N, C-alpha and C positions, 0 to 999 in steps of 0.2 A: 758860254762857259763850258769847258770840257769836263767830262766825268771825273777825270783825275783831280781837277781843282775842286769840284763839288765835294768829292770824298774828303779831300784834305781839309776843306773849310768845316765840314760837319764834324770831323774827328777833332779838330782844334776846339770847336765850340763844346763838344762833349768833354774833352780834357779840361777846359777852363771851368766848366760847371762843376766837375768833380773835385778839382783842386781847391776851388773856393768853398766847397761843401754846401753850395746853394741847392744842389740837386742830389738825390740818392744815386748810388751806382746803378740800380735797376732802371730808374727813370732815364739816366744818362745813356745807357747802352741801348735800351729799347727805343728811346727817342731818336737816337742816331740811326737805328735801323729803319724806323718809320720815315725819317727824313731822306734816307737813301732811296727808299721805295717811291715816295711821293715826288722826288726830284727826277725820277726816271732812270737812275743809275742801275737799280736792280729791277729785274722782272719779278712778277709775283712768285714764280717758282724759285728764283734765287733768294728772294727775301724770306721765304718760308723754308728754305733748305735746312736751317738749323732745327726746325720743328719736325723734320722727317729724319733727322740724324739720330743715331742710337744714343749719343752722349747725354742729352737731357733726360731721357727716359731711364737710362742706366743710373744716373744720379738720383732720380726720384725713387727708384727701387731700393737703392742703397740707403737712402734716407729712412725708408720704412724699416729696413733691417736694423740699422744703427739705432733708431729710436726705440724699436722693440727691445733690443738687447739692453739698452740703458734703462728703459722703463721697468723691465722685468727684474732688474737687479742682477743680470747675468755676470757683471764684472765686479760686483761688490766684494765678493770673497777675495778676488784677485787684488782689488784696491787695498783691502786690509793687509794682505801679505806684502804688497809693495811698500806700504808706509810703516810696516812693523807696528801696527796698532796694539799688538799684544805684547811687545817686548821693546826694550830700549834700543833705539837706533841712532847712531851718530849722524852728523851733518853729511859727511861724504857718502856714507853707505846709503842714507835716505835719498840723497840727490841722485846717485847712480841708479838706484832702484827706480826712482820716479821717472827720470828721463829715459832710461832704457825701456821700461815697460810702456810708457806713453808713446814712444816712437814705434814700438812693435805693434801696439794696438792700432795706431793711426795708419799702419800699412794696409789694414784690412777693414777698418771702420773709418767713416768720415771723421776727420780730426776735430771738427766742431763739437760733436757730442762727447768725444773722449775728454776734451778739456772741460766741457760743461760738467761732466760727471765728477771730475777730480778737483775742481776749484775749491768747493766747500770742505771736503775731507783733508785736502792739503793745507788749507788755511787753519783748520782746527788742529791738525796734527802739529803744525809749526808752533801755534800758540801754546799748546799743551807742553811743549818742550822749551818754552821761553824764547823762541826764535821769531823773527819777522817773516810773515808770509811773502814779503817782497823778495826774499832770498830764493824762493822756489817757484813763483808763479810765472815770471818771464822764462826761466828755464823750461817750465812745463809747456808753455806755448811754443817755444822754439823747437823743443823735442818733438812736439806733435807735427809741426811744419816739416821738420827733417824726416820724420817717419813716413809722411805721406809721399815723399819724393820717389822711393824705389818701386812702387807698384802703380798699375794703371788705375786702380780703384781707391788709392790712398788720398787723392785730392782731385777736386773738380778740374783743376788746371790741366792735369794729365789727360783726363777724358775729353776736355774741350780741344786740346792740341791734337789728340788722336782723331777727333771728328773732323778738324780742319784739314789734316793731312789726307784723310780718306776723301774729303770733299775735293781736294786738289788733284785727285787721281792716284794717290798712293795707297798703301795699305795701312790701316790703323795699327796702333801699338799693341803688342801682346801684353799679357798680364805683368810680366816681370821685365819687359824691355826697358822701361824707365830706370831700372836698377843699374844699367850700364853706367849712367852718370850719377843717379840718385844715391846709390849705396856708398861710393867713396865720399861724396859730399856729406851724407848723413853721418858716417863714422867720424869724419874730421870735425864736423860741427858739434857732435856730442862730446868729443874730446875737449874742444874749446869751452863748451858750457861747463863741463866738469872741473876744468882747471882754472877758469877765469871768473866764473859767476860769483863766487864768494868774495873775491877781491874787488870786482867792479860794480856789483849791484849794491844799492843803498839799503840801510835799515829803515823801512817804512812800515806802516800798519801798526796793529796792536800786538803787544806781547802779553803773554799770560803772567800774572803775578802769583800764580800757584794757589790762589784762594778760590773756593767754590762759593759763588754768589747765587742767590735765589735758586736753591737746589730743588730738583724734582726727584721723587722716588719712583723707581720703575722696577717691575718684577720680570725676571728672566727665568727660564727653566733649562736645566742641563739636558741635552738631547741624549736619550739612552742609546748607547752604542756609538755615540759621536766621538769626536777627537778629544773632548774634555772629560768624558766619562772615565773615571779611574785615575785622573791626573790631579795633581795638587793645585791649589789656588795660584801659587806662584808660577808653576809650569804652564798653566793655562793662560798666563798673561794678565791675570786680574789684579796684579799689584802695580801695573805700569799703565794705568788708564788716564793719567793726567788729572783732569778735573772731575773724573768720575771715580767714586770709591765704593767698595763692597761693604754694605752696612751689616748684612747678616744672611744666614742660610736657614730656610724653613725645610726641615726634613721630617716628614710625617707630622707628628704632633710637637716636635722639638723646634725651638727657635734658638739658633746658635749665633751669638755675637759677644765679643768681636771674633772675627774669623782669622785663625792663624794661617800664615803663608803656606804651611805644609799640610793644611787640611785637605783631605782627599774628597773630591767631588764624586757624586754618584748620579746615575741617570734619574731624572724626575725631581732632583733637588730644585727648590725654588729659591732663587737668589734675589735679594733686594739691593739695588744700587741707588746712589744719590749723586746728582751732578747737574750741571747747567743743561738747559733744554736742548741746545744744539748737540752737546756731547751725549746726552741720553738718547737722542734720535740716532746717533752714530752707532750705538750699541747693537742695532739690528744687523750690522755687518759682521759681527763676531762669529767665527766658525765654532760649531759645537754647542751653540746656545740658541734659544728661540724666545721670542716674546711670549709671555704667559698667555696673552690673549691672541696668539697667532692664529688659532683656528677660527676665531671670530673675524680677524682681519681678512683671512682668506675668503670668508663669506661675503665680505664687502668688496672684494677685489674684482669689480666688474669694469675696471678701467675708468671709473669716474669718482674715485674717493681721494681724500687728501688728509693731511695732518691739520688739526685744529687745537687751539688753546682756549679753554673756556673757564671763566671764573664763576664759581657757584654763587647764585644770588639768593635773596631772602625768600623767594617764592618757590625754591626748589624742594621737592618732596624727599630729596636725598639727604637733607640736613639731619644729622643725628642717626643716620642709618648707613649700613654698608651698601656697596654697589650691588651685591647680590640681592639684598633685601628689597631694594627699590626696583629691581629688575631693570637696571640701567640700559642694557643693550637693547632690550625690546622696546622700552619706553622712548629712547632717543635714537634708535638705530645707529649706535656708535659704540665703539669699544675703547675703554679707558686703558691707556698703556702706562701712564705715570701720573703722580700727584705731587704737587708742591703745596706746602703749608708754611706760611710766613711765621717766623719767630721760633719755630721748633721743628725738630725732625719727626719722622714717622717711623715707629718701630713696628716690627711684625710684617706680615704679608699685606699686600694692597687689598686683597679680598676681605680681610678682617678689619680694615680701617673704616671708622665711622666718619662720614663726610661732614665738614663744618662750613659755615658761611665764610666765603672768601678763599676757599681752597681753589687752586688752579689745576685743572685737569688737562693732561695732554692726551688727545684721543684721535682716533681715525674714524671718519664718517664720509658719507657721500658729499659731493661738492655743494649740495643744496642745504647742508646742515646750518651754515651761517645765516642764510636767508630765513630759514624756518624759526630759529631760536634767538637771533640777535635782539629782537624787540620784545621777547618774553621775559617774565620775571624769574624764570628758572636760572638764568645766567646774567651776571652783571656785564660781562664782556665775552664776545665770541670773536676770535681772530684766527683767520686762516694762515697757516705757515707755508713757506715755500719749499720745504724739503720734499724730496720724492716720497711717495707712499711706500710702505714696507714692501719689499720684494717677496714674491712667493717662490719657494724653492723649486718646485716642479717646473714652473714656467721659466725660471731663470736658467735651469739646465737645458730645457728645450730650446730656448733662444740661442744658447751657445752652440747647440747641435746644428741648428739652421745656419748660423753664422759660419761654422766650419764648412758646411756644405757649399755656401756661396763662395768661400775662398778656394775650395778644392775644384769646383766645377770648371773654371777657366783653365786649370792645369790639365784637364781631361779633354780639352777641345771645345767645351761649351762657351759660347760668346758671353762676354760680360753682361750684355743686355739681358740675355735669357737667364743667366745665373741670378742677376739682381731681381728680375721679375718673379722667378720661381721662389727666391727667398722671401720676397715681400708677400706673395700669396700664401706661402707656408706659414708665415707669422700670423696671418689672419685666420687661416683655416684651422690651425692648431690652438687658437684662442690666446696666443701670447699677446696679441694686440686686437682690439676691436676695429671694425672698419673705420670708425670715427677717429680712433687713435692713429691708425695708419695714414689717414688723410692729413691729420694734424702734424704728423712727423715730417711731411714734405714741405720744404721751404719754397713756395711757389715763386718768390722773388728770385731765388737762385736759379730755378729752372728756366724762368723767363729770360734772365740775363745770359745764361749759357746758350740757349737757342738763338738769342739775338746776336751774341758775340760771334757765333759761327757764320751768320749772315753777313756781319761786318767784315769778317775775314774774306769772304767771297768777293765783297765790293772792293777791298784793298787790292786783291789780285786782278779781278776782271777790269777794273778801271785803268790799270797801268800804273797805279801809285806804288805798288810793291816794286815794280821794275825801276821806277824813278828813284825811290828811296834806297834801293839796293845799290844803284849806280853811285848815289851820293856817299853811301858808306864806303864803297870801294875806292872812290876818289880821295876821301879823307884819310884812308888808311893805306894808300898806295905804297908809301915808303916802308910800311911794316908788313906788307904782304898779307897772307892768309891769317896770320896771327892777329894782325891789326884789325882785320875785318871781324874775326870772331870776338875779339875783345870789345870792339865797338858795339856789336849786337848785344852782348851780355850787359854792357853798361846801360844801353838804352832800355833793355827789358827790365833791369833792376830799378831804373828811375820811374818807368811807367807803372810798375806794380806798386810803388810807394805813392805815386800821385793819383792813381785811379783804383783799379782792382786787378787782381791776378788774372781774372777771366778776360777783362778788356785788354790787358797787356799782351797776353798770349795770342788773342785774336788779331791784334795789329802786327805782332812780330813774326808769327809763323810764315806768312806769305813772303815777307821781306827776307827772312832767313833762308827760305827755299831758293829764292832768286840769287842771293849772295853765294850760296853754295854752288849753284849751277855755274855762276860766272867765274868762280875760282877753281872749278874742277873738284870741289870737295863733295863728300857724301852728304846729300840733302837730308837724309834721315838723322845723321849725327848732328847736323846744325839745328834741326828741328828739336831734337832732344835737349840740346844745349840751351836754347832760348826758353824752352818749356820749363826747365829746372830754374833758370834765372827768374822767370816770372813768378815762381813759387817762393823765391828766397826773399821774403819780406821781413827784414830784421831791424829796420831803422826807425820805425814809427808805430804808434798804436793803431793806425788807421789803414795800413796797407794790407793787413790780413785779419780775418774775423777773430781768430783766436787771440791775437795781440790786443784787440779791442776788448775781448771778454775778460782778460785779467787786469785791465787798466784800473778799474775801480776797486776790485777786491784787494789789489796789491798797493793801493794808494800811490801809484806811480806818478811821476812827472813825465812830460813828453820827452825830455832829454834823457831819462833813465834808459830808454830803449837804445840810445846811441852808445851807451857804455859797453854793452855786450854786443850790440848790433854791428858796430864798426868792424871789430875783428872777424865776426861771422861773414860780413859782406866782403871783406878783403880776401877771406878764404875762398869764397865763391868766385871772385874775380881772378884768383890765381889758378884754381883747379879746372873750372869749366872751359875757359878758352884753350887751355893746354890740351884737354881731352878732345875738344873740337878739332884742333889743328892736327893732333895725332891720328884722328880718324877713328878713334875707338875709346870706349870707356873701360869697363872691366873686361869686355870682349868685343 
């Protein structure tokens, strides 16, 4: 059996396993690489070539940078501005802000953490305005996919393609070279999302009924000299918080309630809010305000703390006493940020509130808090929540500085690999992330899959399968010439990325595209860029791209919902990309 046949059989088995969902993408791609090596198609050097390629290590470094920015809350203030959390924003304005910002962020951060960071705020924002999250979450995913197309570091697909091109003897892509195709497609795609999403996407998920159920009281302080100091309640956006409302203001010894919209806030004013726990947690993103217990949260911010909800039990020494009297922070190594009391509201500041049996406390503690106290009589229930811990301002700013440096360095001639590794090291050295957090930020499955995919690309080329398949593509499109060949390559890449993964698709298609371009006298680099973009354009299903899968549950989508907006998006790609490939240029 020839090497060409062996490679073909192994790839068909890999494809069948992934289409049937019997094996994970990582197992499929790494298993295929192992099969190619064990069958003798690849030498040890060829099989491990992906692990000596810059692509997987660049991706690992970028994962650390992206994870650090997300964990430090570096983009929380931007998220608040995007969604207009402090002011009323209509559907169109909100959608344009969301998709535009998500696409820009995804150009320099891995789109997966961008979408992960925005899913919860977008869902809460939509519900507070009586809208379905389903109207916004697929557009969010598609915008993140589109935003990753124009830059080398925006998506792993571009980095893998660059690695395979360099492995084939060419020069890897520069930072903005994918923008030759990616920018026109991204702009056209965002226009389609803006114009068609509200008409094509269904109303699914939960809508807000405008009522506040199971309210928590939380204390915030006006930051002296901040954006809210000297502004009115209305101007600070505190009248447009949806399911959160301002109960009162504690100024010195005065308790002011109700609070008039034109009431002028001053630095160090203590504000008490009431709202559902998810919305109370979201208050930490408000510019100009800080959690009253912020300094104690900072003390706990060692990279291993989380939100907890604890219900006060009969054995608690806090019953009938205030948090200060019982020395709650020292006793439990936790900071209480909000209190819920069933059946009645809580007036006055949290520090003056006497705790009762059954009160629910929203607190921040180290991750071992639940294990220590869940079986003790101090609390009836201890439940860890999934929201990100409160961000720390200094670290958030520092994370953004490092991110900016990572984005700028490749423009100054520093390789993407060096920029990513410098950024990752800087995040750890400056304390934005702990070594453990840096390690946990890296998705080893993706790294393994990327390195294996590059080895598969080598096998497709060296076995002669790329030449065979390119000849088939040319024979099938002979009557349509170069345009037909380009169109056929894009169609196959689009199908493969929906059936398997974008990484596997680009690994199979780059060698074929290079051969087709050589045979038709076309620019090989242009054809490589074309199939790379097509491999990223997964708009037809929730399984072709990770961000599509991430929004599937929160949006309560059906499988066919992706087709509603995905079909026009795919038709746009099928129109623009082959045309640019035939023209021999994108934007330049």
